[in-house]
C-alpha positions in Angstrom: -17.0 -57.8 35.4 -19.4 -54.5 35.5 -22.6 -56.9 36.1 -23.0 -56.5 39.8 -22.5 -52.7 40.2 -25.0 -52.5 37.5 -27.6 -54.6 38.8 -27.3 -52.8 42.4 -27.7 -49.7 40.7 -30.7 -51.0 38.8 -32.2 -52.3 42.2 -31.7 -48.7 44.0 -33.6 -46.8 41.0 -36.1 -49.5 39.9 -39.0 -47.8 42.2 -38.5 -44.6 40.0 -38.6 -46.3 36.8 -41.8 -48.1 37.7 -43.6 -44.7 39.1 -42.2 -42.8 35.9 -43.8 -45.4 33.2 -46.8 -45.9 35.1 -47.7 -42.5 35.4 -51.0 -40.8 34.3 -48.8 -38.5 31.6 -47.2 -41.9 30.5 -50.1 -44.0 30.3 -52.3 -41.3 28.7 -49.5 -40.6 25.7 -48.8 -44.1 25.1 -52.5 -45.0 24.8 -53.5 -41.7 22.7 -55.8 -40.4 24.8 -54.4 -36.9 24.8 -56.3 -34.7 22.3 -54.3 -33.2 19.7 -53.9 -29.8 21.2 -52.5 -31.6 24.4 -50.2 -33.5 22.4 -48.8 -30.2 20.8 -48.2 -29.0 24.4 -46.1 -32.2 25.0 -44.2 -31.3 21.9 -43.7 -27.9 22.7 -42.3 -28.8 26.2 -40.0 -31.3 24.2 -38.6 -28.5 21.9 -38.0 -26.2 25.1 -36.1 -29.2 26.6 -34.3 -30.6 23.8 -33.0 -27.2 22.5 -30.5 -27.2 25.6 -29.4 -30.7 25.2 -26.3 -29.9 23.4 -25.3 -27.2 25.3 -25.5 -29.0 28.7 -23.2 -31.9 27.2 -20.7 -29.2 26.3 -21.1 -27.8 29.7 -20.3 -31.1 31.4 -17.4 -31.9 28.9 -15.9 -28.6 29.7 -16.2 -29.7 33.4 -14.8 -33.2 33.0 -10.8 -33.5 34.3 -8.1 -34.4 32.2 -7.0 -37.9 32.0 -7.6 -41.2 30.1 -9.7 -42.3 32.9 -12.5 -39.9 31.3 -11.9 -40.5 28.1 -15.0 -42.9 27.7 -17.5 -40.6 29.0 -16.0 -37.7 27.2 -16.8 -39.4 23.9 -20.1 -40.7 25.1 -21.0 -36.9 25.7 -19.7 -35.9 22.3 -21.7 -38.8 20.7 -25.1 -37.9 22.9 -24.2 -34.0 21.8 -24.2 -34.9 17.9 -27.1 -37.4 17.9 -29.5 -34.7 19.8 -28.5 -31.8 17.3 -31.4 -30.5 15.4 -34.3 -32.7 17.3 -35.7 -29.0 18.6 -36.2 -28.3 14.8 -38.1 -31.7 14.3 -40.5 -30.6 17.3 -41.1 -27.3 15.8 -42.0 -28.9 12.3 -44.4 -31.1 14.1 -46.1 -28.0 15.7 -46.4 -26.4 12.2 -47.9 -29.4 10.7 -50.3 -29.4 13.5 -51.4 -26.1 12.7 -49.2 -23.9 15.1 -47.0 -20.8 14.3 -43.7 -22.9 14.8 -41.6 -19.5 15.2 -44.1 -18.1 17.7 -44.3 -21.2 19.7 -40.3 -21.2 19.8 -40.5 -17.8 21.6 -43.1 -18.9 24.3 -42.1 -19.9 28.0 -41.2 -23.3 29.1 -43.7 -24.9 31.8 -41.8 -24.6 34.9 -41.3 -28.2 35.5 -39.7 -28.4 31.8 -37.2 -25.5 33.1 -36.6 -27.7 36.1 -35.0 -30.4 33.8 -31.9 -28.6 32.6 -32.1 -26.3 35.6 -31.3 -29.3 37.9 -28.8 -30.7 35.3 -26.6 -27.4 35.5 -26.7 -27.0 39.2 -25.9 -30.7 40.0 -22.9 -30.9 37.2 -21.6 -27.8 39.1 -22.2 -29.5 42.4 -21.7 -33.4 42.1 -19.6 -33.2 39.0 -20.3 -34.1 35.6 -21.2 -37.9 35.8 -24.5 -36.7 37.1 -25.2 -36.4 33.5 -24.6 -40.1 32.5 -27.2 -40.9 35.0 -29.8 -38.2 33.8 -28.9 -39.3 30.4 -29.3 -43.1 30.9 -32.8 -41.9 32.5 -33.9 -39.8 29.7 -32.9 -42.1 27.2 -34.4 -45.2 28.5 -37.6 -43.4 29.3 -37.7 -41.6 26.3 -37.0 -44.8 23.9 -40.0 -46.4 25.3 -42.4 -43.3 25.9 -41.7 -42.1 22.2 -42.2 -45.1 20.5 -45.5 -45.7 22.3 -46.7 -42.1 21.3 -45.9 -42.6 17.4 -47.5 -45.7 17.6 -50.5 -44.3 19.5 -50.9 -41.0 17.4 -49.7 -41.8 13.8 -52.7 -43.5 12.9 -54.9 -40.7 13.8 -55.6 -38.4 11.0 -55.6 -35.5 13.2 -52.2 -36.1 14.8 -50.4 -38.4 12.2 -48.5 -35.3 10.7 -47.4 -34.0 14.0 -45.6 -37.2 15.5 -42.8 -37.4 13.6 -40.6 -36.2 16.5 -41.5 -39.0 18.3 -40.7 -41.4 15.7 -37.1 -40.0 15.2 -36.3 -39.2 18.6 -37.6 -42.6 19.7 -35.4 -44.6 17.3 -32.3 -42.1 18.5 -33.0 -42.9 21.9 -32.6 -46.6 21.7 -29.1 -46.2 20.4 -28.5 -43.5 23.0 -29.9 -45.5 25.8 -27.6 -48.6 24.8 -24.4 -46.4 24.7 -25.2 -44.7 28.1 -25.8 -48.3 29.5 -22.2 -49.2 28.4 -20.6 -46.3 29.7 -22.5 -46.4 32.8 -21.6 -49.9 33.7 -18.0 -49.0 33.3 -18.2 -46.2 35.5 -20.0 -47.7 38.1 -19.2 -48.0 41.2 -16.5 -45.1 41.1 -19.0 -42.5 39.9 -22.4 -44.2 41.5 -23.7 -41.6 43.5 -23.7 -39.0 41.1 -25.1 -41.1 38.6 -27.7 -42.4 40.7 -28.9 -38.8 41.8 -29.0 -38.0 38.0 -31.3 -40.7 37.0 -33.4 -40.6 40.0 -33.8 -36.8 39.6 -34.6 -37.0 36.0 -37.2 -39.5 36.2 -38.8 -37.5 38.8 -38.5 -34.3 37.1 -40.2 -36.0 33.8 -42.9 -37.3 35.9 -43.7 -33.6 37.2 -43.8 -32.4 33.5 -46.1 -35.2 32.3 -48.3 -34.5 35.2 -48.3 -30.8 34.5 -49.7 -31.5 30.9 -53.1 -31.9 32.9 -53.1 -28.1 33.9 -51.3 -26.3 31.0 -54.3 -24.4 30.1 -54.3 -22.6 33.6 -51.0 -20.7 32.6 -51.0 -17.4 31.0 -50.5 -16.6 27.6 -46.7 -16.5 27.1 -47.0 -20.1 28.0 -49.6 -21.2 25.5 -49.4 -22.7 21.9 -49.7 -20.0 19.0 -52.1 -21.0 16.4 -51.1 -20.2 12.7 -53.3 -17.5 11.4 
């Protein structure tokens, strides 16, 4: 019943999926090519991203119109918010295990591309409606499941990074379940909310690519953006 709209959606967004999963950052991360400090910087950016996820889900929930036709997405948003709660603390714990001051790292500034992720979410929810976040969540959870699993596999066996890769194990396992749940809801919500969902998916993948590429240049940023070593 829902197959054709979903197949059409996947065809429309496939080009960005290929670009995001074959980008420099994705390949470097999943092949274990980043040094421990660069991996820690990725984890710090994940902290800055996931610490807002619950609030953004609640923001979308508050803007969903009343009516049973929205109950499916309403339930999914609550499910995502519950599942993501606490992942920011996991990221800080990994930073601590890698030798960084977790409390000081929590006070750092996010890289601009990290800020773009949820900045885009807030603007788009206001402009295009809450179903934008369904496309965004589908995008981040599908890529997240693949990339997080690859990161954990690549770095868990390295003594220098093994104790600092737990976030990717826990987050990756959660992303598999979240991706499946997002797809189920997305199939039911297409094509009624197709444009907003498609925009959310493509924007999220593009912004994640931008974040990944910025990891190459993080050392150029001033001190407020940088990791803080534990004394």
